VOPAGU-2260 file (C-alpha; in pm, 1 decimal, decimal comma):
REM VOPAGU-2260
SITE   aa  ch    i         X         Y         Z
SITE  MET   A    0    7902,0   12706,6    8351,5
SITE  GLY   A    1    8114,0   12960,1    8112,4
SITE  SER   A    2    8146,2   12924,7    7751,2
SITE  GLY   A    3    8149,2   12596,6    7575,4
SITE  HIS   A    4    8470,8   12420,9    7483,0
SITE  VAL   A    5    8491,5   12178,4    7209,7
SITE  HIS   A    6    8712,0   11839,7    7286,4
SITE  ARG   A    7    8908,6   11647,4    7041,3
SITE  LEU   A    8    8650,5   11310,9    7078,7
SITE  TYR   A    9    8306,2   11512,2    7023,2
SITE  ARG   A   10    8266,2   11522,7    6616,3
SITE  HIS   A   11    7997,4   11785,6    6519,6
SITE  ALA   A   12    7640,2   11620,3    6306,2
SITE  ARG   A   13    7280,9   11687,5    6309,7
SITE  SER   A   14    7164,1   11381,8    6449,2
SITE  PRO   A   15    6888,1   11291,3    6703,4
SITE  VAL   A   16    7161,1   11159,8    6919,7
SITE  HIS   A   17    7333,7   11494,3    6945,4
SITE  ALA   A   18    7018,7   11696,1    7006,9
SITE  LEU   A   19    6899,1   11470,1    7311,8
SITE  PRO   A   20    6975,8   11694,8    7629,6
SITE  PRO   A   21    7265,4   11569,9    7830,5
SITE  HIS   A   22    7177,4   11455,9    8146,7
SITE  THR   A   23    6933,1   11172,3    7957,7
SITE  LYS   A   24    7241,6   11023,7    7775,4
SITE  ILE   A   25    7433,0   11032,6    8051,3
SITE  ALA   A   26    7186,6   10844,3    8207,0
SITE  ALA   A   27    7130,0   10590,5    7941,7
SITE  VAL   A   28    7511,3   10540,3    7904,7
SITE  LEU   A   29    7537,6   10461,9    8288,0
SITE  ALA   A   30    7247,0   10229,2    8284,6
SITE  PHE   A   31    7379,0   10021,0    7995,5
SITE  VAL   A   32    7718,4    9965,3    8105,7
SITE  VAL   A   33    7523,1    9839,1    8459,5
SITE  VAL   A   34    7359,7    9605,9    8252,6
SITE  VAL   A   35    7644,7    9511,0    8058,0
SITE  VAL   A   36    7876,7    9435,8    8364,4
SITE  SER   A   37    7584,1    9205,0    8509,9
SITE  THR   A   38    7581,5    9011,8    8187,2
SITE  PRO   A   39    7726,7    8672,8    8261,3
SITE  ARG   A   40    8038,5    8593,0    8033,3
SITE  GLU   A   41    7893,1    8212,3    7951,4
SITE  ALA   A   42    7656,9    8445,2    7724,4
SITE  MET   A   43    7871,6    8571,3    7452,2
SITE  TRP   A   44    7583,6    8585,6    7179,4
SITE  ALA   A   45    7436,4    8887,1    7398,1
SITE  PHE   A   46    7753,3    9038,8    7374,6
SITE  GLY   A   47    7724,2    9021,3    7010,0
SITE  ALA   A   48    7378,4    9206,0    7040,4
SITE  TYR   A   49    7514,0    9471,6    7291,5
SITE  ALA   A   50    7756,7    9578,9    6932,0
SITE  VAL   A   51    7496,4    9543,2    6744,1
SITE  LEU   A   52    7284,6    9806,3    6959,2
SITE  LEU   A   53    7566,0   10042,9    6989,6
SITE  GLY   A   54    7667,1   10015,1    6627,2
SITE  LEU   A   55    7236,8   10114,5    6589,5
SITE  VAL   A   56    7320,7   10424,0    6829,4
SITE  ALA   A   57    7645,2   10489,3    6645,3
SITE  TYR   A   58    7482,1   10495,3    6299,9
SITE  ALA   A   59    7205,7   10709,2    6416,5
SITE  ALA   A   60    7420,2   10964,0    6569,3
SITE  ARG   A   61    7611,4   10970,5    6227,4
SITE  VAL   A   62    7952,0   10846,6    6394,3
SITE  PRO   A   63    8188,2   10645,3    6133,4
SITE  GLY   A   64    8334,6   10332,2    6266,2
SITE  GLY   A   65    8704,6   10436,0    6195,0
SITE  PHE   A   66    8636,9   10731,3    6390,0
SITE  LEU   A   67    8499,4   10484,3    6727,6
SITE  LEU   A   68    8760,7   10215,7    6645,3
SITE  ARG   A   69    9013,8   10460,5    6689,8
SITE  ARG   A   70    8907,6   10602,0    6988,5
SITE  LEU   A   71    8892,9   10240,4    7126,3
SITE  LEU   A   72    9269,8   10215,7    7127,8
SITE  ILE   A   73    9271,0   10375,7    7448,2
SITE  GLU   A   74    9150,5   10006,0    7631,8
SITE  VAL   A   75    9539,0    9908,0    7500,4
SITE  PRO   A   76    9648,3    9828,4    7833,9
SITE  PHE   A   77    9331,4    9657,4    7950,0
SITE  VAL   A   78    9396,2    9439,7    7616,9
SITE  ALA   A   79    9719,9    9336,1    7724,9
SITE  PHE   A   80    9645,6    9270,0    8088,4
SITE  ALA   A   81    9358,5    9010,2    7936,9
SITE  VAL   A   82    9634,1    8866,8    7728,4
SITE  LEU   A   83    9769,0    8760,5    8027,8
SITE  MET   A   84    9534,7    8621,4    8247,1
SITE  PRO   A   85    9511,9    8278,1    8060,6
SITE  PHE   A   86    9854,5    8214,2    8167,3
SITE  VAL   A   87    9925,0    8342,5    8506,9
SITE  ALA   A   88    9551,8    8212,8    8654,6
SITE  GLU   A   89    9532,6    7862,8    8814,1
SITE  GLY   A   90    9295,5    7611,7    8765,0
SITE  GLU   A   91    9173,3    7396,8    8491,6
SITE  ARG   A   92    9430,1    7426,8    8168,5
SITE  VAL   A   93    9358,9    7327,6    7825,9
SITE  GLU   A   94    9582,8    7303,8    7579,4
SITE  VAL   A   95    9541,6    7579,2    7268,0
SITE  LEU   A   96    9811,5    7585,8    6962,3
SITE  GLY   A   97   10012,9    7407,3    7154,3
SITE  LEU   A   98   10023,2    7650,5    7469,1
SITE  SER   A   99    9907,6    7583,9    7832,6
SITE  LEU   A  100    9606,7    7810,3    7916,9
SITE  SER   A  101    9382,5    7832,6    8221,0
SITE  VAL   A  102    9011,6    7785,3    8166,6
SITE  ASN   A  103    8919,0    8083,6    8431,1
SITE  GLY   A  104    9191,1    8238,5    8268,0
SITE  LEU   A  105    9003,5    8247,2    7899,7
SITE  TRP   A  106    8684,3    8322,1    8110,7
SITE  GLY   A  107    8860,5    8648,7    8297,5
SITE  ALA   A  108    9018,6    8747,9    7937,6
SITE  TRP   A  109    8692,7    8748,4    7759,0
SITE  ASN   A  110    8513,8    8900,7    8055,1
SITE  VAL   A  111    8746,9    9185,2    8101,3
SITE  LEU   A  112    8753,1    9237,1    7674,5
SITE  ALA   A  113    8371,9    9191,8    7600,1
SITE  LYS   A  114    8248,3    9435,4    7889,1
SITE  GLY   A  115    8549,6    9672,3    7869,4
SITE  THR   A  116    8536,8    9726,9    7517,4
SITE  LEU   A  117    8194,2    9785,1    7527,9
SITE  GLY   A  118    8214,6   10060,8    7788,9
SITE  VAL   A  119    8471,1   10210,8    7650,6
SITE  ALA   A  120    8265,4   10218,9    7342,3
SITE  ALA   A  121    7932,3   10348,9    7509,4
SITE  SER   A  122    8174,9   10594,4    7661,3
SITE  VAL   A  123    8302,1   10693,4    7334,5
SITE  LEU   A  124    7973,7   10699,3    7193,4
SITE  LEU   A  125    7893,0   10973,7    7461,2
SITE  ALA   A  126    8146,6   11207,5    7408,6
SITE  ALA   A  127    8117,6   11197,1    7028,0
SITE  THR   A  128    7771,4   11345,1    7060,0
SITE  THR   A  129    7800,9   11592,1    7351,3
SITE  GLU   A  130    8017,4   11861,2    7407,4
SITE  LEU   A  131    8196,0   11912,9    7769,3
SITE  ARG   A  132    8003,7   12178,2    7872,8
SITE  GLU   A  133    7686,9   12000,0    7836,4
SITE  LEU   A  134    7859,1   11707,0    8041,1
SITE  LEU   A  135    7911,4   11931,2    8282,0
SITE  LEU   A  136    7527,5   12090,9    8219,9
SITE  GLY   A  137    7425,0   11685,9    8259,5
SITE  LEU   A  138    7614,4   11601,1    8573,2
SITE  GLN   A  139    7452,7   11896,5    8761,6
SITE  ARG   A  140    7104,4   11810,6    8616,6
SITE  LEU   A  141    7182,1   11478,7    8774,2
SITE  ARG   A  142    7233,9   11637,7    9087,3
SITE  LEU   A  143    7603,7   11529,7    9112,3
SITE  PRO   A  144    7731,4   11738,1    9412,7
SITE  PRO   A  145    7816,8   12061,9    9332,1
SITE  LEU   A  146    8160,4   12093,3    9438,8
SITE  LEU   A  147    8286,0   11768,5    9208,9
SITE  VAL   A  148    8111,0   11983,9    8905,1
SITE  GLN   A  149    8300,7   12277,8    8974,1
SITE  ILE   A  150    8623,9   12062,7    9013,9
SITE  ALA   A  151    8525,2   11948,8    8675,2
SITE  SER   A  152    8466,7   12232,2    8538,3
SITE  PHE   A  153    8798,2   12454,4    8645,8
SITE  MET   A  154    8995,2   12134,6    8526,2
SITE  ILE   A  155    8893,8   12165,5    8159,3
SITE  ARG   A  156    8910,8   12518,8    8131,1
SITE  TYR   A  157    9223,1   12558,7    8262,9
SITE  GLY   A  158    9387,1   12249,7    8115,0
SITE  ASP   A  159    9520,6   12415,8    7847,8
SITE  VAL   A  160    9626,0   12694,7    8032,1
SITE  VAL   A  161    9866,3   12438,6    8174,6
SITE  THR   A  162    9974,3   12278,5    7903,4
SITE  ASP   A  163   10102,7   12598,7    7721,2
SITE  GLU   A  164   10279,2   12688,8    8063,8
SITE  MET   A  165   10452,4   12335,2    8000,7
SITE  ARG   A  166   10490,5   12423,2    7667,6
SITE  ARG   A  167   10648,5   12727,4    7705,6
SITE  MET   A  168   10925,3   12633,2    8033,4
SITE  SER   A  169   11020,7   12364,4    7772,5
SITE  ILE   A  170   11055,5   12629,3    7483,6
SITE  ALA   A  171   11275,1   12782,4    7752,5
SITE  ARG   A  172   11510,7   12502,5    7851,5
SITE  ARG   A  173   11552,2   12404,5    7476,4
SITE  SER   A  174   11662,1   12759,1    7389,2
SITE  ARG   A  175   11944,6   12772,4    7681,5
SITE  GLY   A  176   12088,0   12429,0    7505,1
SITE  PHE   A  177   11935,3   12213,5    7746,2
SITE  GLU   A  178   11800,7   11877,9    7616,4
SITE  ALA   A  179   11685,3   11595,7    7845,9
SITE  ARG   A  180   11919,7   11295,8    7757,1
SITE  GLY   A  181   11951,3   11069,8    8081,8
SITE  LEU   A  182   11905,0   11021,7    8472,9
SITE  LYS   A  183   12158,6   11320,0    8491,7
SITE  HIS   A  184   11892,4   11565,1    8365,7
SITE  TRP   A  185   11626,1   11415,5    8562,8
SITE  GLY   A  186   11699,3   11683,2    8829,8
SITE  VAL   A  187   11609,1   11975,1    8570,6
SITE  LEU   A  188   11320,4   11815,4    8473,2
SITE  ALA   A  189   11157,9   11775,4    8886,3
SITE  LYS   A  190   11283,9   12123,1    8939,0
SITE  SER   A  191   11058,4   12233,7    8608,9
SITE  ALA   A  192   10767,0   12023,1    8764,1
SITE  GLY   A  193   10779,7   12189,6    9094,4
SITE  ALA   A  194   10825,7   12524,5    8916,5
SITE  LEU   A  195   10478,7   12458,2    8762,8
SITE  PHE   A  196   10301,7   12301,9    9080,0
SITE  ILE   A  197   10336,2   12658,9    9215,3
SITE  ARG   A  198   10272,9   12863,0    8931,9
SITE  SER   A  199    9936,9   12657,2    8900,4
SITE  TYR   A  200    9850,3   12684,7    9302,1
SITE  GLU   A  201    9899,9   13053,9    9256,0
SITE  ARG   A  202    9677,1   13086,1    8975,9
SITE  GLY   A  203    9443,4   12898,7    9116,4
SITE  GLU   A  204    9471,2   13110,9    9452,4
SITE  ARG   A  205    9399,9   13431,0    9233,6
SITE  VAL   A  206    9108,0   13298,7    9034,3
SITE  HIS   A  207    8986,8   13175,1    9396,5
SITE  LEU   A  208    8975,6   13559,1    9502,9
SITE  ALA   A  209    8920,5   13706,3    9199,6
SITE  MET   A  210    8539,9   13477,4    9219,2
SITE  ILE   A  211    8508,1   13559,2    9582,0
SITE  SER   A  212    8552,0   13941,9    9489,8
SITE  ARG   A  213    8276,3   13872,2    9227,0
SITE  GLY   A  214    8000,7   13754,7    9507,8
SITE  TYR   A  215    8147,7   13389,1    9470,8
SITE  ALA   A  216    7958,5   13126,2    9739,6
SITE  GLY   A  217    8012,0   12790,2    9725,8
SITE  SER   A  218    7814,3   12746,0    9433,3
SITE  MET   A  219    7846,1   12873,3    9038,9
SITE  PRO   A  220    7495,5   13056,4    8872,3
SITE  VAL   A  221    7312,0   12810,3    8652,9
SITE  VAL   A  222    7334,0   12962,7    8283,1
SITE  ASP   A  223    7107,0   12722,5    8134,7
SITE  GLU   A  224    6825,9   12505,9    8312,9
SITE  VAL   A  225    6845,8   12186,5    8044,4
SITE  THR   A  226    6545,4   11964,8    8033,5
SITE  ALA   A  227    6440,4   11677,4    7888,6
SITE  SER   A  228    6050,5   11585,1    7777,7
SITE  ARG   A  229    5900,2   11260,7    7849,8
SITE  ALA   A  230    5958,2   11156,9    7443,8
SITE  GLN   A  231    6327,8   11225,2    7485,2
SITE  TRP   A  232    6386,4   11022,3    7813,9
SITE  SER   A  233    6183,0   10731,7    7636,5
SITE  TYR   A  234    6416,4   10827,3    7329,2
SITE  ALA   A  235    6765,2   10820,3    7519,6
SITE  LEU   A  236    6652,3   10493,9    7756,5
SITE  ALA   A  237    6589,8   10267,2    7465,2
SITE  LEU   A  238    6952,8   10175,6    7464,6
SITE  PRO   A  239    6940,4   10046,9    7785,0
SITE  SER   A  240    6620,6    9904,6    7815,6
SITE  ALA   A  241    6711,2    9691,7    7504,6
SITE  ALA   A  242    7013,2    9579,0    7690,1
SITE  LEU   A  243    6839,5    9488,2    7980,1
SITE  THR   A  244    6665,3    9251,1    7749,6
SITE  VAL   A  245    6952,8    9133,8    7629,7
SITE  CYS   A  246    7018,7    9070,6    7940,7
SITE  VAL   A  247    6760,0    8857,2    8079,4
SITE  LEU   A  248    6768,9    8673,5    7842,1
SITE  GLY   A  249    7122,3    8606,3    7920,4
SITE  TRP   A  250    7100,3    8489,5    8243,8
SITE  VAL   A  251    6728,5    8239,7    8136,4
SITE  VAL   A  252    6907,0    8054,0    7887,9
């Protein structure tokens, strides 16, 4: 799978959550998200319980609250969409602070905010406790199609290469006195994007030919075989199991 590649979301620490095999954490997060999405939006207390469960996981993983909150800013576009829902949705209206808001829109906004925030928080915790290389190994262990795992692996490996290529092209343009100041310069930027695409495509062909010359036949060799004990599975699935209990109570109550 190649050498390790530490990403910005990862937070190095020694904790029981970091030590879990990656495929157990991926399965736990996926199951947790499914349970959260399945919870009725009217069970508002249930979403509070989910947040407490994630807080306990963050505490066990030694992930600070500030670190988690800063990473949650990625959902700002979804928050903006949710804020607009009470104003544009149809149906019964209610007055709130002098504003006429849709009841269905309010419930829809709450549904998007609560479930979206919990899903993003769970994903951030997964990324904060699992390196990219381990995530790929976990996906491979969970029998994700090998081609998708390979594509993700090369995307991670060569993402920085393409970014550096863009940076060098930008420096070359500025060294020749170019500054994008309006629509008239979009043509130059478009040509730069085209050149970057051609260079990336040619690099991909060279890499593919190099792989074939070294015996590549459609699948990558498994360097590390990750396994999980029954105790590790039980520890990882404690989060979705507790969430499932809350979800069942939400439907009953």
